[in-house]
Each structure stands twice: as structure tokens, then as C-alpha cells.
N, C-alpha and C positions, 0 to 999 in steps of 0.2 A: 779726913776720907772721907771725901765722898760715896754717896748710898746710891748704889746701881743694881739694875735690874735682873743684871745678872753676876756667875759668880766669877773669879778670873778662870780663862783656858788653862790656864801653868796649872793650877790649884785643885781641878777639878772639871779635866778636857772632856770625860763623855759624860757626865751625869747631866742630866737633864737641865737644871738651873746653867749650865757652861752658855755661851754665846752660841749661837747657830751654826752648826755642822760637826757635832761632840756626837753622840751615839746618843742620846736624851736616854739616859738607862735611870730606870728609878731603882737606887742603890739604897741603904739603910739612909744615908745621908743626907741626901733627898729626903726618904719621908722623915724623918725626924725634923729636918727646915720646918717642913709641913703643918708636923704635927705644933710645934712648936708655936706657931702663929694662932693656934687655938681655934682655928675651923676646921681644921681636918683631926679625922683619924686616921691611923695607918691598918696596914693588912702588910702586918711585919714577916710575912712567911712568902707576901708576894714579892720581896727584895729581890732586885736584881744582884749577881756578884759583880763589886767594883773593881778592878784591875787598876785603874790611872791612881798612882799614889799610897798604893798598898803596902802596909807595914814597911813604909819610906823613912818613919821618923821625923820629930820637927824642922830635920835642919831642909828640908824640902820645902818647908815654908818662909821659914827665915832667912835664908841665901837667894840670892840671883844664880840666875844659869850659869852664868860668869864664875862664880866662885864656886859651883859646886863641882865634883868628881862625876862627870855625868856616865861614865863605864860602871858606876853601883846603880844608877838607875836603867838597864840594859831594855825591859817593855815599854819607856815612856819616853828615853831619848835617844837621840843616833850621833854618830859622829860623822859630818860634811865630807869626809873623806871613804865616809859607806857607800860604795853604790848597788850591794846585792839587796836579791829583792827579802823584805823582811814582812812581816804583818804589821798593822796597823793598832796601836794600843786597844782596840773593839773591839779587834778581829775579822772583822766583816770582810776587812782587803787586804791584800797585800802592797806595798808600794816599796819607796826608795826614799831616803833619808834627802829630801830635795823639801822639805815644809819647816816653817817655821814659827811659835806661839813667839807675838812678840808683847811686851809689857810693860806698859807708858811706867817712866818712874821721875817723880815731881822733880825739875832744874839737873837732871841726868838723863844721858844716853837710855834708849829704850833698851829692857831687858833681851833676848834674842834665845829662845829654847829649841834648837834642832830636834824633831822628831819626824815620824817617818808619812807623808805622804803618800795617801792611796793613787794608785795605777790604775785609771781610768778615763776614758776617751769621752771629749763631751759627745761628741754621735749615741755614743753606750746610753750614756746618763739621760740624753733628751730622749731616749727612746722608752724608758720608763717612765720618765714624769707626762707624755703626750699620749703615748699608747698603754699604757700598765700593763706594757709588756718587758720579760726579760732578757733583755740579750748577752749573754755573755762576756766578760772580756777578757777570760781566758780559757781554752777547754776545759770541757767539763764542770764550769762554774753553774752554779744551782742559787735560785734565792737565798736559800736556807744554809748556805754552803759556810762553813768558818773556815779562819787562817789559822795552818798550823804551826808552830817552828820544825823545822824536821832537819835531821844534819843528813849529806850526803853519803847514798847507802850503793855498798860494791857488787854487784852481781857476781857470783861464781858458778862456773859449772858442776856437773856432778862430780867431778874428779877432784874435786877442792881446787883448780884454775880460774884465771884471771879469764 
């Protein structure tokens, strides 16, 4: 296998060492890799929580997405027929199942893993980068907001009726 500068997005999507576009988290996995180089020491207490792949087992690393039962990994992958807003794996955005992680396979078709793609307009993104100002993608959105998975609620009147 070829030596690469970054880890596979499919295996470490939100890690610092994942390709550009990930959350860039300093998890215990990232810190451990740097410590193993022999040049760095880690402050293990500063490690950020690892959500992508957490407690997924070896099957996730050993099989292609096409071979996996994706419903076993609902916080990571999605179904192309799911058009509801859901949280991205890093919880920074809400999005829809329109993204895909493509993994090359020598001598075979690339493996494609469906993921939640953030819903953010290019105009909003340009505002953040050019002006350093946060422009909400959704009402009430703040720079430090986290996306939360919730179930719809039903408001009942004082008399118990709907």
C-alpha cells in the first residue's frame, strides 16, 4: 500500500489527520499517532471526544461500505432515501444525506459511503472567511452551537388536549 499524508476519510473522518473538510479533532487516536512518531508528547487530558467510528468494531475497517449494514452506524452513514435534516458526524452542522465518501479500490470500482452533508450556503461560508463574521445558516444559530438529535414533540394544552 502507498504511504499517504492523511488517514482515510472513511476510517477517520473527523480526525485532525483526515483529509481537508473534516472536523480536525485532536482525539486520543490522533495524539497516539503523534506520540508514536517519537517527536511529540501528548496532554492526554486535552484529547477531544471521538465520535466517528467509536465502538464500531473491526467490521467497519475490514469491509467496504457496500458490504456493511449501514443502519448499524446511524451516527456515521445514512441512506440515500433519507431526506430529513440530521446532524453531521462532528455535530457542527445539520444537513442531509447528499454527501459521499469515496474510497479508491485498486482494480475495482471505488467504494462509496453515504454521509450527511452540511446545509450551509456558499454565501454564508464566504462571509465567515472574508469578514470573520458569523452569518447564521438557520435562525438562532450561533458560532458555538452544536447540532442535537431530537424527536418531534407535541405541545398539549393545560387541559391535556392537543
